[in-house]
C-alpha positions as CSV (number, residue, x, y, z in Angstrom):
1,M,-14.9,12.0,14.0
2,S,-15.0,13.0,10.3
3,D,-12.4,15.3,8.7
4,S,-13.3,18.9,8.0
5,Y,-12.3,20.5,4.7
6,V,-12.6,24.2,3.9
7,I,-12.3,25.5,0.4
8,I,-11.9,29.2,-0.3
9,G,-13.2,29.8,-3.9
10,D,-15.9,28.2,-6.0
11,G,-14.3,28.5,-9.4
12,I,-13.6,25.4,-11.3
13,A,-10.6,24.5,-9.1
14,G,-12.5,24.8,-5.8
15,A,-15.6,23.2,-7.2
16,S,-13.7,20.2,-8.7
17,A,-12.0,19.8,-5.3
18,A,-15.4,19.8,-3.5
19,E,-16.7,17.1,-6.0
20,T,-13.6,14.9,-5.5
21,L,-13.7,15.2,-1.7
22,R,-17.4,14.2,-1.6
23,E,-16.8,11.3,-3.9
24,E,-13.7,10.0,-2.0
25,A,-14.5,11.1,1.5
26,P,-18.2,10.6,1.8
27,D,-18.4,11.3,5.5
28,A,-16.3,14.5,5.5
29,E,-17.5,17.9,6.4
30,I,-17.0,20.2,3.3
31,T,-17.5,24.0,3.4
32,V,-17.0,26.2,0.3
33,L,-16.6,30.0,0.8
34,T,-16.9,32.3,-2.1
35,D,-17.1,36.1,-2.4
36,E,-19.2,35.8,-5.6
37,G,-23.0,35.9,-5.4
38,E,-23.6,32.8,-7.6
39,S,-22.4,29.3,-7.6
40,L,-20.1,27.7,-10.1
41,Y,-20.5,28.7,-13.8
42,N,-18.5,28.1,-17.0
43,R,-16.0,30.9,-17.4
44,I,-15.3,29.7,-20.9
45,L,-18.8,30.4,-22.0
46,I,-19.4,33.8,-20.4
47,K,-17.7,35.4,-23.5
48,E,-20.4,33.8,-25.7
49,Y,-23.0,35.3,-23.4
50,A,-21.4,38.7,-23.8
51,K,-21.3,38.3,-27.6
52,G,-25.1,37.7,-27.5
53,K,-24.7,34.1,-28.7
54,L,-25.9,32.3,-25.5
55,P,-28.5,32.9,-22.8
56,E,-27.6,32.7,-19.2
57,A,-29.0,29.2,-18.4
58,P,-26.4,27.0,-20.2
59,I,-23.5,28.8,-18.4
60,S,-24.4,27.6,-14.9
61,I,-22.6,24.3,-14.0
62,H,-23.7,23.8,-10.3
63,Q,-27.0,25.1,-9.2
64,E,-27.1,25.9,-5.5
65,S,-29.2,22.8,-5.1
66,W,-26.2,20.7,-6.1
67,Y,-24.4,21.7,-2.9
68,D,-27.4,20.8,-0.8
69,D,-27.8,17.4,-2.6
70,H,-24.1,16.6,-2.0
71,D,-24.0,17.9,1.6
72,V,-21.6,20.7,0.8
73,D,-22.0,23.9,2.8
74,L,-21.8,26.7,0.3
75,R,-21.5,30.2,1.5
76,L,-22.0,32.8,-1.2
77,N,-21.1,36.5,-0.8
78,T,-18.6,35.5,1.9
79,V,-15.2,37.3,2.0
80,V,-12.4,35.5,3.9
81,V,-10.3,38.2,5.6
82,D,-7.9,36.1,7.5
83,I,-6.3,32.6,7.5
84,D,-5.0,31.5,10.9
85,V,-2.7,28.6,10.0
86,E,-1.6,28.1,13.6
87,N,-5.1,27.5,14.8
88,D,-6.4,25.9,11.6
89,A,-9.2,28.4,11.0
90,V,-10.4,31.1,8.6
91,H,-12.3,34.2,9.5
92,T,-14.8,36.0,7.3
93,H,-15.9,39.7,6.9
94,E,-19.0,38.9,9.0
95,G,-17.0,37.6,11.9
96,E,-17.6,33.9,11.3
97,T,-14.9,31.4,12.0
98,F,-14.6,28.1,10.1
99,E,-12.1,25.5,11.5
100,Y,-10.5,22.9,9.2
101,D,-8.4,19.8,9.2
102,S,-7.3,20.7,5.7
103,L,-7.7,24.0,3.8
104,L,-7.7,24.6,0.0
105,V,-7.0,28.1,-1.3
106,A,-8.4,28.6,-4.8
107,I,-8.9,32.3,-4.9
108,G,-7.6,33.1,-8.4
109,G,-6.8,36.6,-9.4
110,T,-8.2,40.1,-10.2
111,P,-7.9,41.8,-13.5
112,Q,-5.2,44.5,-13.6
113,Q,-6.3,48.1,-14.1
114,L,-4.4,50.3,-16.4
115,P,-2.2,52.7,-14.3
116,V,-3.4,55.8,-16.3
117,E,-5.8,58.7,-15.7
118,N,-9.5,57.9,-15.8
119,A,-8.9,54.1,-16.0
120,D,-11.9,53.6,-13.7
121,A,-14.3,55.6,-15.8
122,D,-17.8,54.4,-16.7
123,G,-17.7,52.4,-19.9
124,I,-14.3,50.9,-19.2
125,H,-14.6,47.1,-18.6
126,H,-12.5,44.2,-17.3
127,F,-13.5,40.6,-18.1
128,W,-13.4,37.9,-15.4
129,T,-16.7,37.0,-13.8
130,F,-20.2,36.3,-15.0
131,Q,-21.2,39.7,-13.5
132,D,-18.5,41.3,-15.6
133,A,-20.0,39.6,-18.7
134,R,-23.4,41.0,-17.9
135,R,-22.1,44.5,-17.6
136,I,-20.1,44.2,-20.8
137,K,-23.1,42.9,-22.7
138,E,-25.3,45.7,-21.5
139,S,-22.7,48.3,-22.3
140,V,-21.5,47.1,-25.7
141,E,-25.1,46.7,-27.0
142,D,-25.4,50.5,-26.7
143,A,-21.9,51.3,-27.9
144,E,-20.9,52.8,-31.2
145,Q,-17.1,52.9,-31.0
146,A,-14.8,50.8,-28.9
147,V,-11.1,50.6,-27.8
148,I,-9.5,47.4,-26.7
149,V,-6.2,47.2,-24.7
150,G,-4.3,44.0,-24.0
151,A,-2.8,42.0,-26.8
152,G,-3.3,38.5,-25.3
153,L,-5.8,35.7,-25.0
154,L,-8.3,37.7,-22.9
155,G,-8.0,40.8,-25.0
156,I,-9.1,39.0,-28.2
157,D,-12.3,38.1,-26.4
158,F,-13.1,41.8,-26.3
159,A,-12.4,42.0,-30.0
160,A,-14.8,39.1,-30.7
161,I,-17.5,40.7,-28.5
162,C,-17.2,44.0,-30.3
163,G,-17.3,42.2,-33.7
164,A,-20.3,40.1,-32.7
165,Q,-22.2,43.2,-31.5
166,D,-21.3,45.2,-34.6
167,V,-19.3,47.8,-32.8
168,E,-16.3,49.2,-34.6
169,A,-13.2,48.9,-32.5
170,K,-9.5,49.9,-32.4
171,Y,-7.3,47.3,-30.8
172,L,-4.4,49.1,-29.3
173,M,-1.2,47.0,-29.0
174,R,2.2,48.0,-27.7
175,G,4.2,45.7,-30.0
176,D,4.2,44.8,-33.7
177,N,1.6,42.1,-33.4
178,W,-1.0,40.3,-31.3
179,W,0.4,38.0,-28.5
180,R,3.9,38.8,-29.6
181,Y,5.6,36.5,-27.1
182,A,4.0,33.4,-28.6
183,L,3.4,34.4,-32.3
184,S,5.6,35.8,-35.0
185,E,4.2,38.6,-37.2
186,E,3.5,35.9,-39.9
187,G,1.3,33.8,-37.6
188,A,-0.3,36.8,-36.0
189,E,-1.3,38.3,-39.3
190,I,-3.8,35.5,-39.7
191,M,-5.4,36.7,-36.4
192,H,-5.2,40.4,-37.5
193,D,-7.0,39.6,-40.7
194,A,-9.8,37.8,-38.8
195,M,-10.1,40.9,-36.5
196,R,-10.4,43.2,-39.4
197,E,-13.1,41.1,-41.0
198,C,-15.3,41.6,-38.0
199,G,-14.7,45.3,-37.8
200,V,-11.8,45.4,-35.3
201,E,-8.7,47.3,-36.5
202,P,-5.3,46.4,-34.9
203,V,-3.2,49.4,-34.1
204,F,0.5,48.6,-33.5
205,G,3.1,50.5,-31.5
206,S,0.2,52.0,-29.5
207,G,-1.4,51.7,-26.0
208,V,-3.1,54.1,-23.7
209,D,-1.6,57.2,-22.1
210,H,-4.9,58.3,-20.6
211,F,-8.6,58.2,-21.1
212,E,-10.9,61.2,-21.7
213,V,-14.3,61.4,-20.0
214,D,-17.4,63.5,-20.3
215,D,-19.1,65.5,-17.6
216,D,-20.9,62.4,-16.4
217,G,-17.6,60.5,-16.0
218,H,-18.2,58.2,-19.0
219,V,-15.3,57.4,-21.3
220,T,-15.2,59.3,-24.6
221,A,-11.7,58.6,-26.0
222,A,-8.4,56.9,-25.4
223,I,-5.2,58.9,-26.0
224,D,-2.2,56.7,-26.9
225,P,1.4,57.5,-26.0
226,N,1.9,59.0,-29.5
227,G,-0.8,61.5,-29.0
228,E,-3.3,59.7,-31.2
229,R,-6.9,60.1,-30.1
230,Y,-9.4,57.2,-30.5
231,E,-13.0,58.1,-29.8
232,C,-14.9,55.4,-27.9
233,D,-17.9,54.9,-25.6
234,F,-16.8,51.4,-24.7
235,A,-13.3,50.2,-23.7
236,G,-12.2,46.7,-22.8
237,V,-9.0,46.3,-20.8
238,A,-7.3,42.9,-20.5
239,I,-3.6,43.4,-19.5
240,G,-3.3,40.5,-17.0
241,L,-4.2,39.4,-13.5
242,D,-3.0,40.4,-10.1
243,F,-3.1,37.2,-8.1
244,N,-5.0,37.5,-4.8
245,T,-2.0,36.8,-2.5
246,E,-2.9,39.6,-0.1
247,L,-5.0,37.1,1.8
248,V,-1.9,35.1,2.7
249,Q,0.7,37.9,3.0
250,D,0.6,37.8,6.8
251,T,0.8,34.0,7.0
252,P,3.8,31.6,6.7
253,L,2.6,30.5,3.2
254,E,5.4,30.9,0.6
255,T,4.5,33.1,-2.4
256,D,6.2,33.8,-5.7
257,D,3.8,35.4,-8.2
258,G,1.2,33.3,-6.5
259,I,1.0,30.7,-3.7
260,V,3.9,28.2,-4.1
261,V,2.8,24.5,-4.1
262,D,4.6,21.2,-4.8
263,E,3.5,18.6,-7.4
264,F,0.8,17.4,-4.9
265,M,-0.6,21.0,-4.7
266,R,0.5,21.3,-1.1
267,T,2.0,24.6,0.2
268,N,4.8,24.8,2.7
269,V,2.2,24.4,5.5
270,D,1.3,20.7,5.7
271,N,-2.5,21.0,5.8
272,V,-2.9,23.9,3.5
273,F,-3.2,23.3,-0.3
274,A,-3.8,25.6,-3.3
275,A,-5.2,25.2,-6.8
276,G,-6.0,27.1,-9.9
277,D,-4.7,30.5,-11.1
278,I,-3.4,31.4,-7.7
279,T,-0.7,28.7,-7.8
280,T,2.9,28.7,-8.7
281,F,3.4,25.0,-9.0
282,N,6.2,22.5,-9.6
283,D,5.7,21.7,-13.3
284,L,7.1,18.2,-13.7
285,I,7.1,18.4,-17.5
286,L,8.8,21.8,-17.7
287,G,11.2,21.0,-14.8
288,E,10.7,24.3,-13.0
289,R,8.1,26.4,-11.3
290,A,5.3,27.6,-13.6
291,K,1.9,29.1,-13.8
292,N,-1.1,28.1,-15.9
293,G,-4.4,29.8,-16.1
294,S,-6.3,27.4,-18.3
295,W,-9.7,26.0,-17.3
296,G,-8.6,22.4,-17.7
297,S,-5.5,22.9,-15.7
298,A,-7.4,24.5,-12.8
299,K,-10.0,21.7,-12.8
300,E,-7.3,19.1,-12.7
301,Q,-5.4,20.9,-10.0
302,G,-8.5,21.0,-7.8
303,T,-9.0,17.3,-8.3
304,I,-5.4,16.5,-7.5
305,A,-5.4,18.8,-4.5
306,A,-8.4,17.1,-3.0
307,R,-7.0,13.6,-3.4
308,N,-3.8,14.7,-1.7
309,M,-5.7,16.4,1.1
310,I,-7.2,13.0,1.8
311,D,-4.0,11.0,1.3
312,Y,-0.9,13.2,0.7
313,G,1.5,11.9,-2.0
314,C,-1.1,9.7,-3.7
315,E,-1.1,11.5,-7.0
316,E,1.0,14.1,-8.8
317,F,-0.2,17.0,-10.9
318,E,1.3,16.4,-14.4
319,W,-0.6,18.2,-17.1
320,V,-0.3,19.6,-20.6
321,S,-2.7,22.5,-20.8
322,S,-4.4,23.8,-23.9
323,Y,-6.4,26.9,-24.7
324,S,-8.7,27.3,-27.7
325,I,-10.1,30.4,-29.5
326,T,-13.3,29.7,-31.4
327,H,-14.3,33.2,-32.3
328,F,-13.3,33.0,-36.0
329,D,-14.0,30.7,-38.9
330,F,-10.7,28.7,-38.3
331,P,-9.5,27.0,-35.2
332,F,-6.8,28.3,-32.9
333,L,-5.1,26.4,-30.1
334,S,-2.2,27.0,-27.8
335,F,-0.7,24.3,-25.6
336,G,1.8,24.0,-22.8
337,H,3.9,27.1,-22.3
338,P,4.2,28.7,-25.7
339,T,5.9,31.9,-24.4
340,L,8.7,30.0,-22.7
341,G,11.8,28.1,-24.0
342,D,15.2,28.9,-25.5
343,D,14.4,28.1,-29.1
344,S,11.4,27.7,-31.5
345,V,10.5,26.5,-34.9
346,E,7.6,27.7,-37.0
347,A,6.1,27.3,-40.5
348,T,3.1,28.1,-42.7
349,T,1.9,24.7,-43.7
350,A,-0.9,25.8,-46.0
351,E,-2.9,28.9,-46.7
352,G,-4.3,30.0,-43.4
353,E,-2.5,27.3,-41.5
354,W,0.5,28.1,-39.3
355,R,2.2,26.4,-36.4
356,R,5.0,27.2,-33.9
357,V,6.6,24.9,-31.4
358,A,8.6,26.3,-28.4
359,L,11.6,24.3,-27.3
360,K,13.7,24.1,-24.1
361,D,16.9,22.1,-24.1
362,G,15.7,20.4,-27.3
363,K,12.4,19.4,-25.8
364,I,8.9,20.7,-26.7
365,V,7.5,22.9,-23.9
366,G,4.5,24.5,-25.8
367,G,3.2,25.8,-29.1
368,V,0.5,27.4,-31.1
369,L,-1.6,25.9,-33.9
370,I,-3.7,27.9,-36.3
371,G,-6.0,26.4,-38.9
372,D,-4.8,22.8,-38.5
373,L,-5.0,21.3,-35.0
374,S,-4.2,17.7,-36.1
375,P,-0.6,17.7,-34.7
376,Q,-1.7,18.7,-31.1
377,S,-1.9,15.1,-29.8
378,A,1.6,14.3,-31.1
379,F,3.1,17.5,-29.7
380,K,1.5,16.9,-26.3
381,Q,2.7,13.3,-26.3
382,L,6.3,14.4,-27.0
383,M,6.0,17.0,-24.2
384,R,4.9,14.3,-21.7
385,E,7.7,12.0,-22.8
386,G,10.3,14.7,-22.5
387,R,11.7,13.6,-25.8
388,D,14.6,15.5,-27.4
389,V,13.6,16.6,-30.9
390,S,16.4,19.2,-31.4
391,D,17.8,17.5,-34.5
392,Q,14.4,16.8,-36.1
393,T,12.6,20.1,-35.8
394,D,12.0,20.3,-39.5
395,V,9.9,17.1,-39.3
396,L,7.6,18.8,-36.7
397,M,6.6,21.3,-39.3
398,E,5.5,18.7,-41.9
399,P,1.8,18.6,-42.8
400,G,0.1,15.6,-41.2
401,F,3.0,15.2,-38.6
402,S,2.7,12.3,-36.2
403,V,5.1,10.9,-33.6
404,D,5.9,8.0,-35.9
405,D,7.5,10.4,-38.4
406,L,10.4,10.9,-36.0
407,A,13.4,8.7,-35.9
408,A,13.4,6.5,-32.8
409,P,15.6,7.9,-30.1
410,T,18.1,5.1,-30.5
411,E,18.4,5.8,-34.2
412,Q,19.0,9.6,-33.9
C-alpha cells in the first residue's frame, strides 16, 4: 500500500514539497489543502502587479491542471480546523477528514493589524496574498494621498506601489531611519532619497496613534503619536506577521514564535513536519534557532521536508537566504540574518554604494549590500564555512572584495 502525504498550505513551501514528493515517491497519495481560492502563484511578483507593471498571467506558477497532471489532490478554499496527531488525521471546516502517514504544515502567517482605533477601516490595506494585491491595485489607482506604516522589507513595497501609481505618500517610521535594525542612518539615507524621488516622504519619530474615517467608514487621515495629522485615502500597513500557530495550539507540537523543527524540518511528533514562514528551525550556520521568511528559504525547506518525510535524516536544511529590492534604479540585497549578531562593520564604498556585515563571535551571520552586490557570493561562502574574520573586518569593506583577499586561516 502506498504512503499517504497531506500538505496544509499551497505556498512555495507546500508546493515545492508536493513537487518533490511526486518526483521521489511516484506512487504516493498526495493531498494539498489550502484556504486560498487559487493555486500557487509567485508572491515576489504580486507587488509588480500592484504597481501596475505586470498583468496577472505571469504571476501564476501552478495552474490547477498541474495538480491533475501530477496526480496531486488539490483542495482550494479548504480551511483545516483540527490536526489530530494521535490518529494521524486532519479535519476541515466542511467536516471532511484526511488521514495521513506523514503531514507537512506549511501555513505561514497573517499580517499584523495595528492595535489602534479604526485600523480596520476601508482603504487600509495589508499585503500578503494575490487577492490583497488586487485590492491594493484597485484602491491605490483611485487614491490621491497615502500613508505607509512599517519600516521594513514589506513596508517599502507599499512605498514603491504608491510611487509607481503617482500617489503622494507619507511613510511614517517610529525610529530615525528605515529598517533601523539592519541599516545605519548612512545606509538608510540612500533608501530615503530613492523614496523621495518617487514621491514618498519618510517621516521619522512617528507612527500611528489612530486613524480618522468619514461617514462611510473610509480612512481620511492618520494621526501620529505627536498629534500630527496626515490626510490619506489609502493606507498601507506592514508591521510584521502573526504566525498561524493557533491551528496547533491544542496539539503536542512544540511552538516558539512558530512551529519548532529540527534541521530535517521534523517537529517533535515523528510524522509531522513543517516548512516555510511558520517554522522556527535549527539554523546550522547560525548555531541556534532562527526564522527566515524569504521565498528561496521557504522553497528549500519544502524540498528538504519532503525528502525527509520519505527518508528521515537523509538531508539537512542548510541555507543562506537573500532578499532583493528591485524598486529603484540601484540594486539592494540583504542576506542571512542582518539584524542579528554581536558586532558589525559597514562602509560607503563609492557614491551610492554601501555595505554592512553583521558578525557573531567573529563570524559573518548576515548583511546588507546597496549599489554593489558583487561581494555577496564571497560573504555567503564565508557564512557557510563559518570562518572567523574578526581580525580582518576592514578587508571585507574593500571594493571588489573576494575570499582570496583574506589571509588564510593558518596565517592569521
